[in-house]
C-alpha positions in Angstrom: -87.8 -91.6 170.8 -85.5 -92.9 168.1 -85.4 -96.5 169.2 -86.2 -98.0 165.8 -83.7 -95.8 164.0 -81.0 -96.6 166.6 -81.6 -100.3 166.0 -80.6 -99.8 162.4 -77.6 -97.6 163.3 -76.2 -99.9 166.1 -76.8 -103.1 164.1 -76.2 -105.4 167.0 -73.5 -103.3 168.6 -73.7 -101.4 171.9 -73.0 -97.7 171.9 -70.4 -96.2 174.2 -72.3 -94.9 177.2 -71.0 -91.3 177.2 -72.0 -89.3 174.1 -71.4 -85.9 172.7 -73.0 -82.6 173.6 -75.2 -82.8 170.6 -76.6 -86.2 171.4 -74.4 -88.6 169.4 -73.1 -91.9 170.7 -70.1 -93.7 169.2 -69.5 -97.4 168.4 -68.3 -99.9 169.6 -69.1 -99.7 173.3 -69.2 -103.3 174.5 -67.4 -104.4 177.6 -68.3 -101.6 180.0 -70.4 -101.4 183.2 -73.1 -99.9 181.0 -73.6 -102.9 178.7 -77.1 -103.5 179.9 -78.7 -100.1 179.1 -79.2 -100.2 175.4 -80.4 -103.9 175.3 -82.5 -103.1 178.4 -84.1 -100.1 176.5 -85.1 -102.5 173.8 -86.9 -104.7 176.4 -88.6 -101.6 178.0 -89.8 -100.6 174.5 -91.0 -104.1 173.8 -92.9 -104.2 177.1 -94.5 -100.8 176.3 -95.2 -101.3 172.6 -95.7 -105.0 172.3 -93.8 -105.1 169.0 -92.0 -108.4 168.4 -89.5 -106.7 166.2 -88.1 -105.0 169.3 -87.9 -108.4 171.1 -86.1 -110.0 168.1 -83.7 -107.0 168.1 -83.0 -107.6 171.8 -82.3 -111.3 171.3 -79.5 -110.4 168.9 -77.6 -109.5 172.1 -78.1 -112.7 173.9 -74.8 -114.4 172.6 -72.9 -111.3 173.8 -74.5 -111.5 177.2 -73.7 -115.2 177.5 -70.1 -114.4 176.6 -69.9 -111.5 179.0 -71.2 -113.4 182.0 -68.3 -115.9 181.7 -66.0 -113.1 182.9 -62.8 -114.8 181.8 -60.0 -112.4 182.6 -57.8 -113.4 179.7 -60.8 -113.1 177.2 -61.8 -109.8 178.8 -58.3 -108.4 178.3 -58.1 -109.6 174.7 -61.4 -108.0 173.9 -60.8 -104.8 175.8 -63.7 -105.6 178.3 -63.7 -104.5 181.9 -63.8 -107.4 184.4 -67.3 -107.7 185.9 -67.7 -106.1 189.4 -70.8 -105.1 191.4 -72.4 -103.6 188.3 -73.4 -107.0 187.1 -76.9 -105.9 188.2 -77.0 -103.1 185.8 -75.8 -105.3 183.0 -77.8 -108.5 183.6 -80.9 -107.6 185.6 -82.0 -105.1 183.0 -81.4 -107.6 180.2 -81.3 -111.4 181.0 -83.5 -111.2 184.1 -86.0 -108.9 182.5 -86.1 -111.0 179.4 -86.9 -114.0 181.6 -89.6 -112.1 183.4 -91.2 -111.1 180.0 -90.8 -114.4 178.1 -89.8 -117.2 180.5 -86.6 -117.9 178.4 -84.5 -120.4 180.4 -81.3 -119.3 178.8 -81.8 -115.8 180.2 -82.6 -117.3 183.6 -79.3 -119.1 183.5 -77.4 -116.0 182.6 -79.1 -114.1 185.4 -78.3 -116.7 188.0 -74.7 -116.8 186.8 -74.5 -113.0 187.3 -76.1 -113.2 190.7 -73.5 -115.8 191.8 -70.8 -113.4 190.7 -72.3 -110.6 192.7 -72.8 -112.7 195.8 -69.1 -113.7 195.5 -68.2 -110.0 196.2 -69.9 -110.1 199.7 -67.5 -109.4 202.5 -68.4 -111.2 205.8 -66.2 -108.8 207.7 -68.2 -105.6 207.4 -71.3 -107.1 205.8 -71.1 -105.2 202.5 -70.5 -106.0 198.8 -67.2 -104.7 197.4 -67.7 -102.3 194.6 -64.6 -102.2 192.4 -61.7 -104.4 191.5 -58.2 -103.2 190.7 -57.5 -101.0 187.6 -54.1 -100.7 185.9 -53.9 -97.0 186.8 -54.4 -97.5 190.6 -51.9 -96.4 193.1 -51.0 -99.0 195.7 -52.9 -97.0 198.3 -56.0 -96.9 196.2 -55.8 -100.6 195.5 -55.8 -101.3 199.2 -58.7 -98.8 199.8 -60.8 -100.4 197.1 -60.7 -103.8 198.9 -63.0 -102.2 201.5 -65.1 -99.9 199.3 -68.8 -99.9 198.8 -70.6 -97.3 196.7 -74.1 -95.8 196.5 -74.7 -97.0 192.9 -74.6 -100.6 194.2 -78.1 -100.2 195.6 -79.5 -100.6 192.1 -77.7 -104.0 191.7 -79.3 -105.5 194.8 -82.5 -106.5 192.9 -80.5 -109.2 191.1 -79.8 -110.9 194.5 -83.4 -110.6 195.6 -84.5 -112.2 192.3 -81.9 -115.0 192.6 -83.2 -115.7 196.2 -86.7 -116.2 194.8 -85.6 -118.3 191.9 -83.3 -120.6 193.8 -84.8 -120.6 197.3 -81.3 -119.9 198.7 -81.6 -117.4 201.6 -77.9 -116.4 201.3 -78.7 -114.1 198.3 -81.3 -112.2 200.2 -79.2 -112.1 203.4 -76.2 -110.6 201.6 -78.4 -108.0 199.9 -80.2 -107.0 203.1 -76.9 -106.7 205.0 -75.3 -104.6 202.3 -78.3 -102.2 202.1 -78.4 -101.9 205.8 -74.8 -100.9 205.9 -75.3 -98.3 203.3 -78.3 -96.9 205.1 -76.3 -96.7 208.3 -73.1 -95.2 206.9 -73.4 -93.7 203.4 -76.5 -91.6 204.2 -75.6 -88.5 206.3 -77.8 -87.2 209.0 -79.3 -84.5 206.7 -80.3 -87.1 204.1 -77.5 -86.4 201.7 -75.1 -89.2 200.6 -71.5 -90.0 200.1 -70.7 -91.5 196.7 -68.4 -94.2 198.4 -67.8 -95.5 201.8 -64.7 -97.3 203.0 -64.5 -100.2 205.4 -61.3 -101.6 206.8 -60.8 -104.6 204.4 -59.1 -106.6 207.2 -61.5 -106.0 210.1 -64.7 -104.6 208.4 -64.6 -101.6 210.7 -66.3 -98.5 209.2 -63.6 -96.0 208.1 -65.4 -93.1 206.4 -67.0 -91.7 203.3 -65.8 -90.0 200.2 -67.3 -88.6 197.0 -65.1 -89.5 194.1 -67.3 -88.4 191.2 -68.4 -85.2 193.0 -67.0 -81.7 193.7 -65.4 -82.5 197.1 -65.1 -85.2 199.7 -68.0 -84.0 201.7 -70.1 -82.8 198.8 -73.2 -84.4 197.3 -73.0 -85.9 193.9 -76.5 -85.7 192.5 -76.6 -89.0 190.6 -75.5 -90.7 193.7 -78.3 -89.1 195.6 -80.7 -90.3 192.9 -79.4 -93.8 193.1 -80.1 -93.6 196.8 -83.7 -92.4 196.4 -84.4 -95.2 193.9 -82.3 -98.0 195.4 -83.7 -97.7 199.0 -87.2 -97.5 197.6 -86.7 -100.8 195.6 -85.1 -102.4 198.7 -88.4 -101.6 200.6 -90.3 -103.3 197.8 -88.4 -106.5 198.3 -88.1 -106.6 202.1 -90.8 -104.5 203.6 -88.1 -103.0 205.9 -89.5 -99.7 207.0 -85.9 -98.4 207.6 -85.2 -98.6 203.9 -88.4 -96.7 203.1 -87.4 -94.0 205.6 -83.9 -93.8 204.1 -85.4 -93.2 200.6 -87.7 -90.5 201.9 -84.9 -88.8 203.7 -82.8 -88.8 200.6 -85.7 -87.4 198.6 -86.3 -84.6 201.2 -82.7 -83.5 200.7 -83.0 -83.7 196.9 -86.1 -81.5 196.8 -84.6 -78.7 198.8 -81.3 -78.9 196.8 -82.6 -78.5 193.3 -82.1 -75.4 191.3 -85.0 -73.0 191.0 -86.0 -74.3 187.5 -86.2 -77.8 188.9 -82.9 -79.0 187.4 -80.3 -81.0 189.2 -76.7 -79.7 189.2 -74.0 -82.4 188.8 -73.1 -81.9 192.4 -75.4 -80.1 194.9 -72.4 -78.5 196.7 -70.7 -77.1 193.6 -70.7 -73.3 193.3 -74.0 -72.1 191.9 -73.0 -69.8 189.1 -73.7 -69.5 185.4 -71.0 -72.1 184.7 -72.6 -74.9 186.8 -73.0 -78.1 184.8 -76.3 -80.1 185.1 -76.9 -83.8 185.2 -80.1 -84.8 183.5 -79.3 -88.5 184.1 -79.6 -87.8 187.9 -83.0 -86.3 187.2 -84.4 -89.2 185.2 -83.1 -91.7 187.8 -84.7 -89.7 190.6 -88.0 -89.5 188.8 -88.1 -93.3 188.7 -87.2 -93.4 192.4 -90.0 -91.0 193.2 -92.5 -93.0 191.2 -91.4 -96.1 193.0 -91.9 -94.3 196.3 -95.4 -93.4 195.2 -96.3 -97.1 195.1 -95.5 -97.3 198.8 -97.1 -93.9 199.8 -100.9 -94.2 199.2 -102.6 -90.9 199.4 -99.5 -88.8 198.8 -100.2 -86.3 196.1 -97.0 -84.3 196.2 -94.6 -87.0 195.1 -96.5 -87.9 191.8 -96.7 -84.2 191.0 -92.9 -83.8 191.6 -92.1 -86.8 189.3 -94.4 -85.5 186.6 -92.8 -82.0 186.8 -89.3 -83.5 186.6 -90.1 -85.6 183.5 -91.9 -82.7 181.9 -88.8 -80.5 182.5 -86.6 -83.2 181.0 -88.7 -83.4 177.9 -89.2 -79.7 177.4 -85.8 -78.3 178.3 -83.3 -81.1 177.8 -84.3 -83.1 174.7 -82.2 -82.8 171.5 -83.8 -80.8 168.7 -85.9 -82.8 166.2 -83.4 -82.1 163.4 -80.8 -83.3 162.7 -81.8 -86.6 164.2 -79.4 -87.9 166.9 -79.0 -91.1 169.0 -79.7 -89.7 172.5 -83.0 -89.0 174.2 -81.4 -86.5 176.6 -78.8 -83.8 176.6 -77.0 -82.0 179.4 -75.7 -84.9 181.4 -72.4 -85.1 183.4 -70.6 -88.3 184.2 -68.5 -86.5 186.8 -66.4 -85.1 188.2 -66.7 -82.0 186.0 -64.1 -80.5 188.3 -63.0 -80.7 191.9 -62.7 -78.1 194.5 -59.7 -75.8 194.0 -58.6 -77.6 190.8 -57.2 -75.9 187.7 -60.3 -77.0 185.8 -62.5 -75.1 188.3 -60.3 -72.0 188.2 -60.1 -71.9 184.4 -63.5 -73.4 183.8 -62.0 -76.0 181.5 -64.4 -78.7 182.7 -63.7 -82.4 182.2 -67.2 -83.9 181.7 -69.9 -81.3 181.2 -72.8 -81.4 178.8 -72.9 -85.0 177.7 -75.4 -87.5 176.5 -75.5 -90.5 178.9 -77.2 -93.8 177.9 -78.4 -94.4 181.5 -80.1 -91.1 181.5 -82.0 -92.2 178.3 -82.8 -95.5 179.9 -84.4 -94.1 183.1 -86.2 -91.4 181.2 -87.9 -94.0 179.2 -88.7 -96.1 182.3 -90.1 -93.0 184.0 -92.4 -92.4 181.0 -93.6 -96.0 181.1 -94.3 -95.6 184.9 -96.4 -92.5 184.2 -98.7 -94.3 181.7 -102.2 -95.1 182.9 -101.8 -98.7 181.8 -98.7 -100.0 183.7 -96.3 -102.4 182.0 -94.0 -105.0 183.5 -90.7 -103.6 184.6 -87.4 -105.3 185.5 -88.1 -104.8 189.2 -91.4 -106.7 189.1 -90.1 -110.0 190.4 
């Protein structure tokens, strides 16, 4: 892994999360929902290697994180930053909260609590869910209204921030909001066969469930593989914090679907329902996330031998088939990701095979590959989820 070399190349900046087919990221990349993955990787590496140089490199990002959590709309617009939404967990749990877990730094604790308050503020009493997205300049009026009642599967990975805040403050409202939200996703976003929607809409006025959609996948009723991976991992983590057997069952159901939907080589297509031909894009980021989710499930499944073997095969496949070549050196740890949608059903892109987002490097694929490798070590290290 090129972590030390990337420290020199990035020099305190954050790479844009979506890289090229040959594994290169561009700079600058600050102000996105992915702000936490590169600094978080530095903390993972510090936890694994115990090298203070990596800790000092991470701490270069603390002023940026302090600035980011302020979430001032005018400042965000001036700097070109996205306003913070439900993804504050990805940004601040992997960084500030993890830094606090590893070092006890009070500044990081304060940043984490500020982020948790922002996430709690998105909880909708009518419907019992946490709103995913705010308005974007390109939204149609119809989509703006729809988004007021939209929850998404990715949000499961942001709920640990609320569980951590509940423990730090003793305020039950953080835990109650997280549990309600997860329960609603288990009820509505997971289909009967264990597959998942990417998003689910509630009526923003009444909270009444209105139906699912898959915006980053092939079609409305298809199964976006990274969303399926978020579900495996997110529900397993929810069980860690709550002991709710329903969450554990949801994770296992999602894993059952995942296993039977993989390609024969063990790869994950970007969408499990997309046509399985020689042009089908893969998503290695989904594979690295799912590997972490399976290893989390292993902690709660004593005596199970199939799941550890599956996770090890998946990580081995990533390292053997999807790593960049050694030379020339590149930034990314993984190739062959797909941010999605590569194309949609019946689209011009599908007919002409002029795909939009195939064969990319993705910083979150790198992050979860590294985490999976740490989880597979015989000497476990503290992870962000170890509250």
